[in-house]
PALOMI-503843 format. One record per residue (C-alpha): x negated, y, z; residue number from 1. Coordinates in Angstrom, 2 decimals. Each point is the difference from the previous one (the first is absolute). Layout:
! PALOMI-503843
NODE | X | Y | Z | NUM
...
! end
This chain:
! PALOMI-503843
NODE | -10.36 | 21.68 | -49.51 | 1
NODE | -2.55 | 2.07 | 1.97 | 2
NODE | -0.48 | 3.63 | -0.77 | 3
NODE | -3.35 | 0.89 | -1.62 | 4
NODE | -2.16 | 3.03 | -0.15 | 5
NODE | -0.76 | 2.12 | -3.15 | 6
NODE | -2.85 | -2.45 | -0.65 | 7
NODE | 2.41 | -2.86 | 0.04 | 8
NODE | -1.20 | -1.48 | 3.35 | 9
NODE | 2.16 | -0.64 | 3.06 | 10
NODE | -1.20 | 2.51 | 2.57 | 11
NODE | -1.78 | -1.69 | 2.97 | 12
NODE | 2.11 | -0.34 | 3.07 | 13
NODE | -3.00 | 0.05 | 2.42 | 14
NODE | 0.58 | -3.50 | 1.20 | 15
NODE | -2.71 | -2.74 | -0.55 | 16
NODE | 0.61 | -3.67 | 0.41 | 17
NODE | -3.40 | -1.84 | 0.49 | 18
NODE | 0.45 | -3.67 | -0.49 | 19
NODE | -2.57 | -2.43 | 1.49 | 20
NODE | -2.72 | 0.56 | 2.59 | 21
NODE | -2.81 | -2.27 | -1.15 | 22
NODE | -3.76 | 0.56 | -0.16 | 23
NODE | 0.24 | 2.83 | -2.55 | 24
NODE | 2.46 | 2.15 | 2.16 | 25
NODE | -2.10 | 2.55 | 1.86 | 26
NODE | -0.30 | 3.74 | 0.53 | 27
NODE | 1.86 | 0.79 | -3.14 | 28
NODE | 3.25 | -0.84 | 1.86 | 29
NODE | -1.06 | 2.48 | 2.60 | 30
NODE | -0.44 | 2.66 | -2.72 | 31
NODE | 3.46 | -0.67 | -1.28 | 32
NODE | 1.44 | 0.44 | 3.53 | 33
NODE | -1.55 | 3.48 | -0.22 | 34
NODE | 1.28 | 0.80 | -3.57 | 35
NODE | 3.49 | -1.72 | -0.07 | 36
NODE | 3.03 | 1.03 | 1.88 | 37
NODE | 0.75 | -3.48 | 0.97 | 38
NODE | -2.02 | -3.39 | -0.19 | 39
NODE | 1.34 | -3.51 | 0.41 | 40
NODE | -2.37 | -2.96 | 0.42 | 41
NODE | 1.51 | -3.24 | -1.31 | 42
NODE | -1.61 | -3.18 | 1.10 | 43
NODE | 1.08 | -3.75 | 0.41 | 44
NODE | 1.64 | 0.91 | 3.39 | 45
NODE | 0.74 | 3.14 | 1.71 | 46
NODE | -2.29 | -1.09 | 2.88 | 47
NODE | -2.99 | -0.52 | -2.34 | 48
NODE | 0.77 | 3.41 | -1.55 | 49
NODE | -0.08 | 1.54 | 3.52 | 50
NODE | -3.28 | -1.83 | 0.79 | 51
NODE | -1.54 | 1.25 | -3.24 | 52
NODE | 1.01 | 3.55 | 0.73 | 53
NODE | -1.49 | -0.25 | 3.42 | 54
NODE | -3.28 | -1.38 | -1.32 | 55
NODE | -0.12 | 3.04 | -2.40 | 56
NODE | 0.81 | 2.40 | 2.75 | 57
NODE | 3.28 | 0.89 | -1.73 | 58
NODE | 2.53 | -0.98 | 2.61 | 59
NODE | 2.96 | 2.47 | -0.15 | 60
NODE | -1.25 | 1.51 | -3.26 | 61
NODE | 1.55 | -2.69 | -2.33 | 62
NODE | 2.96 | -2.22 | 0.37 | 63
NODE | -0.37 | -3.68 | 0.18 | 64
NODE | 2.17 | -2.22 | -2.23 | 65
NODE | 0.30 | -3.73 | -0.74 | 66
NODE | -0.43 | -0.39 | -3.71 | 67
NODE | 2.29 | -1.83 | -2.48 | 68
NODE | 0.79 | 1.39 | -3.48 | 69
NODE | 3.72 | 0.37 | 0.87 | 70
NODE | -0.79 | 1.75 | 3.37 | 71
NODE | -2.30 | 2.47 | -1.77 | 72
NODE | 2.47 | 0.61 | -2.89 | 73
NODE | 2.73 | 0.81 | 2.48 | 74
NODE | -2.09 | 2.81 | 1.49 | 75
NODE | -1.46 | 1.43 | -3.27 | 76
NODE | 1.26 | 3.52 | -1.08 | 77
NODE | -0.69 | 1.92 | -3.08 | 78
NODE | -3.44 | 1.51 | 0.01 | 79
NODE | -1.34 | -2.26 | 2.71 | 80
NODE | -3.50 | -1.44 | -0.74 | 81
NODE | -0.59 | -3.78 | 0.28 | 82
NODE | -3.67 | -0.96 | 0.65 | 83
NODE | -0.63 | -3.75 | -0.66 | 84
NODE | -2.86 | -1.76 | 1.68 | 85
NODE | 1.59 | -3.30 | -0.87 | 86
NODE | -1.49 | -2.49 | -2.43 | 87
NODE | 0.22 | 1.07 | -3.63 | 88
NODE | 2.71 | -2.54 | -1.07 | 89
NODE | 2.27 | 1.73 | 2.44 | 90
NODE | -0.28 | 3.38 | -1.63 | 91
NODE | 2.41 | -0.55 | -2.79 | 92
NODE | 3.11 | -0.82 | 1.97 | 93
NODE | -0.84 | 2.92 | 2.47 | 94
NODE | -0.39 | 2.46 | -2.95 | 95
NODE | 3.36 | -1.22 | -1.31 | 96
NODE | 1.58 | 0.92 | 3.26 | 97
NODE | -1.69 | 3.38 | -0.03 | 98
NODE | 1.27 | 0.79 | -3.53 | 99
NODE | 3.52 | -0.92 | 0.97 | 100
NODE | -0.04 | 2.40 | 2.97 | 101
NODE | -2.04 | 2.75 | -1.61 | 102
NODE | -2.96 | -0.58 | 2.37 | 103
NODE | -3.69 | 0.30 | -1.05 | 104
NODE | -2.45 | -2.80 | 0.07 | 105
NODE | -3.76 | -0.18 | 0.74 | 106
NODE | -2.65 | -2.89 | 0.48 | 107
NODE | -3.62 | -0.43 | -0.36 | 108
NODE | 0.17 | -3.02 | -2.34 | 109
NODE | -0.58 | -0.36 | -3.63 | 110
NODE | 3.08 | 0.68 | -2.03 | 111
NODE | 1.57 | -3.29 | -1.05 | 112
NODE | 2.11 | -0.89 | -3.16 | 113
NODE | 3.05 | -0.34 | 2.36 | 114
NODE | -0.47 | 3.59 | 1.23 | 115
NODE | -0.74 | 1.40 | -3.48 | 116
NODE | 3.38 | -1.46 | -1.22 | 117
NODE | 1.77 | 2.23 | 2.47 | 118
NODE | -1.75 | 3.25 | -0.87 | 119
NODE | 2.64 | 1.07 | -2.55 | 120
NODE | 2.77 | -0.45 | 2.67 | 121
NODE | -2.11 | 1.99 | 2.55 | 122
NODE | -0.45 | 2.82 | -2.48 | 123
NODE | 3.71 | 0.12 | -0.47 | 124
NODE | 0.68 | -0.02 | 3.63 | 125
NODE | -2.60 | 2.68 | 0.73 | 126
NODE | -2.15 | -2.38 | 2.06 | 127
NODE | -3.72 | 0.24 | 0.34 | 128
NODE | -1.82 | -3.42 | -0.20 | 129
NODE | -3.61 | 0.49 | 1.32 | 130
NODE | -2.30 | -2.90 | -0.35 | 131
NODE | -3.80 | -0.71 | 0.23 | 132
NODE | -0.37 | 2.53 | 2.80 | 133
NODE | -2.38 | -1.78 | 2.37 | 134
NODE | -3.73 | -0.72 | -0.13 | 135
NODE | -0.37 | -2.47 | -2.87 | 136
NODE | 2.28 | 0.75 | -1.84 | 137
NODE | 0.09 | 3.63 | 0.91 | 138
NODE | -3.10 | 1.93 | 1.04 | 139
NODE | -1.90 | -1.94 | -2.77 | 140
NODE | 2.48 | 1.52 | -2.51 | 141
NODE | -0.87 | 3.51 | 1.45 | 142
NODE | -3.73 | -0.53 | -0.21 | 143
NODE | 0.19 | -1.29 | -3.63 | 144
NODE | 2.15 | 2.94 | -1.13 | 145
NODE | -2.50 | 2.35 | 1.56 | 146
NODE | -3.01 | -1.51 | -1.70 | 147
NODE | 1.60 | -0.26 | -3.42 | 148
NODE | 1.10 | 3.65 | 0.14 | 149
NODE | -3.48 | 1.10 | 0.86 | 150
NODE | -1.57 | -2.14 | -2.76 | 151
NODE | 2.49 | 1.37 | -2.58 | 152
NODE | -0.97 | 3.48 | 0.81 | 153
NODE | -3.73 | -0.74 | -0.03 | 154
NODE | -0.13 | -2.21 | -3.17 | 155
NODE | 3.19 | 1.02 | -1.88 | 156
NODE | 3.02 | -2.33 | -0.63 | 157
NODE | -0.53 | -0.01 | -3.82 | 158
NODE | -3.81 | -0.70 | 0.18 | 159
NODE | -1.05 | -3.51 | -0.95 | 160
NODE | -1.40 | -1.68 | 3.14 | 161
NODE | -0.36 | -3.28 | 1.94 | 162
NODE | 0.65 | -0.50 | 3.64 | 163
NODE | -0.21 | -2.24 | 3.01 | 164
NODE | 2.84 | 0.07 | 2.48 | 165
NODE | 0.14 | -2.18 | 3.27 | 166
NODE | 2.50 | 0.23 | 2.87 | 167
NODE | -0.72 | -2.47 | 2.93 | 168
NODE | 1.74 | 0.01 | 3.40 | 169
NODE | -0.07 | -2.46 | 2.89 | 170
NODE | 0.96 | -0.32 | 3.59 | 171
NODE | -2.97 | -1.72 | 1.92 | 172
NODE | -1.11 | -0.55 | 3.54 | 173
NODE | -1.92 | 3.02 | 1.32 | 174
NODE | -2.20 | -2.46 | 1.78 | 175
NODE | -0.80 | -2.85 | -2.53 | 176
NODE | 0.80 | -3.65 | 1.15 | 177
NODE | -1.30 | -3.15 | -1.57 | 178
NODE | 2.96 | -0.27 | -2.22 | 179
NODE | -0.41 | 3.61 | -1.13 | 180
NODE | 3.69 | 0.68 | 0.39 | 181
NODE | 2.90 | 0.13 | 2.48 | 182
NODE | 3.66 | -0.43 | -1.04 | 183
NODE | 2.11 | 3.08 | 0.71 | 184
NODE | 2.86 | -1.19 | -2.27 | 185
NODE | 1.32 | -3.48 | -0.95 | 186
NODE | -2.96 | -2.30 | -1.19 | 187
NODE | 2.46 | -1.60 | -2.44 | 188
NODE | 0.16 | 3.41 | -1.84 | 189
NODE | -3.80 | 0.24 | -0.05 | 190
NODE | -0.39 | -3.42 | -1.43 | 191
NODE | 2.75 | 0.28 | -2.68 | 192
NODE | -1.48 | 3.30 | -1.17 | 193
NODE | -3.31 | -1.83 | -0.59 | 194
NODE | 1.97 | -2.48 | -2.07 | 195
NODE | 1.39 | 2.64 | -2.34 | 196
NODE | -1.91 | 0.73 | -3.24 | 197
NODE | -1.58 | 3.56 | -0.22 | 198
NODE | -0.21 | 2.02 | -3.28 | 199
NODE | -2.55 | 2.73 | -0.53 | 200
NODE | -2.59 | 1.37 | -2.41 | 201
NODE | -3.66 | -1.02 | 0.10 | 202
NODE | -2.68 | 0.75 | -2.52 | 203
NODE | 2.59 | 1.72 | -2.19 | 204
NODE | 2.31 | -2.98 | -0.23 | 205
NODE | 3.24 | -1.12 | 1.59 | 206
NODE | -0.91 | -2.77 | 2.50 | 207
NODE | 2.20 | -2.39 | 2.18 | 208
NODE | -1.34 | -1.72 | 3.05 | 209
NODE | 2.28 | -3.17 | 0.74 | 210
NODE | -1.70 | -0.19 | 3.32 | 211
NODE | -0.90 | 3.64 | 1.01 | 212
NODE | -2.39 | -1.02 | 2.80 | 213
NODE | -2.26 | -1.60 | -2.77 | 214
NODE | -0.51 | 3.59 | -1.29 | 215
NODE | -1.35 | 1.13 | 3.24 | 216
NODE | -3.09 | 2.21 | -0.11 | 217
NODE | -2.16 | 2.29 | 2.18 | 218
NODE | 1.15 | 3.62 | 0.24 | 219
NODE | -2.04 | 2.63 | 1.65 | 220
NODE | 1.95 | 2.69 | 1.82 | 221
NODE | -1.87 | 2.91 | 1.70 | 222
NODE | -3.19 | -2.23 | 0.42 | 223
NODE | 2.02 | -2.99 | 1.45 | 224
NODE | 0.45 | -3.20 | -2.08 | 225
NODE | 3.66 | -1.40 | -0.24 | 226
NODE | 1.51 | -2.76 | -2.16 | 227
NODE | 2.80 | 0.85 | -2.28 | 228
NODE | 2.28 | -1.85 | -2.46 | 229
NODE | 2.76 | 1.04 | -2.46 | 230
NODE | 3.60 | -0.11 | 1.19 | 231
NODE | 3.35 | 0.05 | -1.82 | 232
NODE | 0.31 | 1.62 | -3.40 | 233
NODE | -2.16 | 3.15 | -0.44 | 234
NODE | 0.97 | 0.80 | -3.54 | 235
NODE | 3.31 | 1.85 | 0.60 | 236
NODE | -1.84 | 2.59 | 2.01 | 237
NODE | -1.94 | 1.18 | -3.03 | 238
NODE | 3.10 | 1.85 | -0.93 | 239
NODE | 1.15 | 0.88 | 3.57 | 240
NODE | -3.30 | 1.71 | 0.64 | 241
NODE | 0.36 | 1.93 | -3.28 | 242
NODE | -3.55 | -0.90 | -1.33 | 243
NODE | -0.52 | 1.64 | -3.35 | 244
NODE | 0.59 | -2.24 | -3.14 | 245
NODE | -3.32 | 1.35 | -1.45 | 246
NODE | -1.95 | -1.64 | 2.91 | 247
NODE | -0.68 | -3.75 | -0.16 | 248
NODE | -0.18 | -2.04 | 3.13 | 249
NODE | -3.19 | -2.03 | 0.50 | 250
NODE | 1.34 | -1.00 | 3.46 | 251
NODE | 3.37 | 0.48 | 1.44 | 252
NODE | 0.81 | -2.06 | 3.14 | 253
NODE | 2.04 | 0.38 | 3.12 | 254
NODE | -0.84 | -2.63 | 2.69 | 255
NODE | -0.50 | -1.13 | 3.49 | 256
NODE | -3.08 | 0.81 | 2.24 | 257
NODE | -1.38 | -2.45 | 2.57 | 258
NODE | -3.07 | -0.04 | 2.32 | 259
NODE | -3.31 | -1.30 | -1.37 | 260
NODE | -0.16 | -3.73 | 0.50 | 261
NODE | 3.72 | -0.52 | -0.32 | 262
NODE | -0.21 | -2.28 | -3.12 | 263
NODE | -2.27 | -2.45 | 1.78 | 264
NODE | 1.94 | 0.16 | 3.22 | 265
NODE | 3.24 | -1.04 | -1.97 | 266
NODE | -1.33 | -2.95 | -1.88 | 267
NODE | 2.30 | -2.58 | 1.74 | 268
NODE | 2.93 | 2.29 | -0.67 | 269
NODE | -0.78 | 0.25 | -3.78 | 270
NODE | -0.30 | -3.89 | -0.21 | 271
NODE | 3.62 | -0.21 | 1.24 | 272
NODE | 1.19 | 2.75 | -2.36 | 273
NODE | -1.60 | -1.79 | -2.96 | 274
NODE | 1.80 | -3.20 | 1.00 | 275
NODE | 3.18 | 1.92 | -0.12 | 276
NODE | 2.05 | -2.16 | 2.38 | 277
NODE | 2.76 | 2.33 | 1.23 | 278
NODE | 0.83 | -1.83 | 3.20 | 279
NODE | -3.76 | -0.19 | 0.91 | 280
NODE | -0.51 | 3.71 | -0.78 | 281
NODE | 3.04 | 0.86 | 2.27 | 282
NODE | -1.56 | -2.03 | 2.80 | 283
NODE | -3.32 | 1.67 | -0.66 | 284
NODE | 1.63 | 3.40 | 0.37 | 285
NODE | 1.29 | -1.04 | 3.50 | 286
NODE | -3.43 | -1.25 | 1.02 | 287
NODE | -1.67 | 3.32 | -1.05 | 288
NODE | 2.50 | 2.03 | 1.75 | 289
NODE | -0.76 | -1.88 | 3.22 | 290
NODE | -3.85 | 0.05 | -0.44 | 291
NODE | -0.51 | 3.61 | -1.22 | 292
NODE | 2.72 | 2.26 | 1.17 | 293
NODE | -0.34 | 3.65 | 0.57 | 294
NODE | 0.45 | 0.45 | 3.79 | 295
NODE | 0.57 | 3.16 | 2.10 | 296
NODE | -3.79 | 0.00 | 0.73 | 297
NODE | -0.91 | 0.03 | -3.67 | 298
NODE | -0.51 | 3.20 | -2.03 | 299
NODE | 0.58 | 0.02 | -3.63 | 300
NODE | -1.81 | 1.97 | -2.82 | 301
NODE | 1.56 | 1.18 | -3.19 | 302
NODE | -2.27 | 0.76 | -2.91 | 303
NODE | 1.27 | 1.57 | -3.29 | 304
NODE | -2.56 | 0.80 | -2.63 | 305
NODE | 1.08 | 1.48 | -3.41 | 306
NODE | -2.47 | 1.07 | -2.63 | 307
NODE | 0.09 | 1.33 | -3.59 | 308
NODE | -3.15 | 0.37 | -2.24 | 309
NODE | 0.46 | 1.55 | -3.38 | 310
NODE | -2.57 | 0.33 | -2.93 | 311
NODE | 0.83 | 2.06 | -2.99 | 312
NODE | -1.15 | -0.80 | -3.52 | 313
NODE | -2.53 | 2.92 | 0.09 | 314
NODE | -1.58 | -1.19 | 3.24 | 315
NODE | 1.96 | 2.25 | 2.46 | 316
NODE | 0.91 | -1.87 | 3.17 | 317
NODE | 2.28 | 0.41 | 3.07 | 318
NODE | 0.24 | -2.15 | 3.11 | 319
NODE | 2.21 | 0.20 | 3.04 | 320
NODE | 0.77 | -2.18 | 3.13 | 321
NODE | 2.59 | 0.10 | 2.67 | 322
NODE | -0.64 | -1.91 | 3.17 | 323
NODE | 2.26 | -0.70 | 2.93 | 324
NODE | -1.61 | -1.97 | 2.79 | 325
NODE | 1.88 | -0.05 | 3.29 | 326
NODE | -0.07 | -2.13 | 3.16 | 327
NODE | 2.98 | -0.76 | 2.20 | 328
NODE | 0.42 | 1.34 | 3.59 | 329
NODE | 1.51 | -1.62 | 3.08 | 330
NODE | 3.07 | 2.12 | -0.78 | 331
NODE | 0.49 | -0.75 | -3.63 | 332
NODE | -1.68 | -2.20 | -2.76 | 333
NODE | -1.56 | 1.59 | -2.92 | 334
NODE | 2.45 | -1.85 | -2.37 | 335
NODE | 2.96 | 1.33 | 1.97 | 336
NODE | -1.36 | 3.50 | -0.18 | 337
NODE | -0.57 | 0.05 | -3.67 | 338
NODE | 3.21 | -1.64 | -0.98 | 339
NODE | 2.40 | 1.67 | 2.32 | 340
NODE | -1.38 | 3.38 | -0.36 | 341
NODE | 0.12 | -0.10 | -3.76 | 342
NODE | 3.34 | -1.33 | -0.03 | 343
NODE | 1.36 | 2.62 | 2.54 | 344
NODE | -1.56 | 2.74 | -2.20 | 345
NODE | 2.07 | -1.27 | -2.84 | 346
NODE | 3.07 | -0.09 | 2.08 | 347
NODE | -0.55 | 3.53 | 1.01 | 348
NODE | -0.04 | 1.06 | -3.50 | 349
NODE | 3.41 | -1.87 | -0.40 | 350
NODE | 1.20 | 1.94 | 2.98 | 351
NODE | -1.14 | 3.34 | -1.41 | 352
NODE | 1.64 | -0.63 | -3.37 | 353
NODE | -3.18 | 0.10 | -2.16 | 354
NODE | 0.34 | -3.45 | -1.43 | 355
NODE | 2.39 | -0.50 | -2.95 | 356
NODE | 2.73 | -2.71 | -0.24 | 357
NODE | -1.36 | -3.24 | -1.49 | 358
NODE | -3.12 | -1.85 | 0.32 | 359
NODE | -3.18 | 1.71 | 1.62 | 360
NODE | -3.33 | -1.46 | 0.97 | 361
NODE | -2.48 | 1.46 | 2.50 | 362
NODE | -1.45 | 2.06 | -2.91 | 363
NODE | 1.24 | 0.60 | -3.48 | 364
NODE | -2.19 | 2.99 | -0.84 | 365
NODE | -3.40 | 1.24 | 0.79 | 366
NODE | 1.31 | 3.18 | 1.55 | 367
NODE | 2.37 | -1.86 | 2.26 | 368
NODE | -2.83 | -2.35 | 1.02 | 369
NODE | -2.08 | 2.92 | 1.12 | 370
NODE | 2.82 | 1.41 | 2.00 | 371
NODE | 0.58 | -3.49 | 1.74 | 372
NODE | -3.75 | -0.43 | 0.65 | 373
NODE | -0.19 | 3.40 | 1.73 | 374
NODE | 3.04 | -0.95 | 2.13 | 375
NODE | -1.28 | -3.35 | 0.93 | 376
NODE | -3.34 | 1.57 | 1.03 | 377
NODE | 1.93 | 2.44 | 2.31 | 378
NODE | 1.91 | -3.10 | 1.34 | 379
NODE | -3.33 | -1.62 | 1.11 | 380
NODE | -0.75 | -2.39 | -2.86 | 381
NODE | -3.61 | 0.77 | -0.79 | 382
NODE | -1.86 | -0.64 | -3.34 | 383
NODE | -2.83 | 1.37 | -2.00 | 384
NODE | -0.37 | 0.93 | -3.62 | 385
NODE | -3.48 | 0.07 | -1.81 | 386
NODE | -0.33 | 1.29 | -3.59 | 387
! end
């Protein structure tokens, strides 16, 4: 059993294990090389880890390793921090190994049932489980908490009111192509997400879109028109964002943002999705990967727009909007910058002992969200707030 601090958390050892060096690994890893006493980058082979470190300008600042779960487990010590950039289904077994060895765990993915099931064991072991600490999920949570806190102060949490909340995020080409998109992650994942029903609130009523793209609509952001559609299940976030029970939602939706013209450009893709032939959709994913890849010459653009409009029963109103709109550079994509720097910020808070044992997300309170946003701005992630 690992020793724990007075707060019940295993003290951080100063060693960070960053697992995976895909397209979302960027300057956040470099930030951890500054903050941590020791960093190891685990990849499919040691040679690939070495190449990734060289590409990030981190040769000699982190140790390359060939990843397998047994190999990682053999090197884990109490208080180490494991950062998973692996696909979400691989998080649960990785977390299990962390709990067994008293190591902390961090990722940018949505928390899964398989991870939640292990939270009591993590608390008992003094292990921090940090999830949803990326862009979306991650920065979107920070924005939402900030807006809700300001609206609560302006309107009053016990005042009867109605509100409209929208949170849309997308990674798109900085220079639009005919397809209005380039694939920076597995096309199969993009297509399967479109096949998953979305639940949200519209016109004051719970709504489910069996085919989310059929709910696509125009959405102006700072004078530019995008296309947006609902994604996943928005309803659990009513509680997570601490919206007052006295306020009634007219609109509450979290979704995906695409360039104007996307819906028309993807007509042929949607025909295949409606047909629902799994083998054909798998083949289509391979065709799209070949036809519309993100190359080294391409620059990506990340747009995250979160807004809240509240109207009190006596006519008082409050409106606020956060906007993050970043383009990639030759050195780093905008997606990698947003995901890796946010995740690295969370890991720094594991290292400094300010996160408790058990489950944490990028933001659990408005106060903490403001702190993280100030730190992100200092780390070079730029955004604007309008109220």
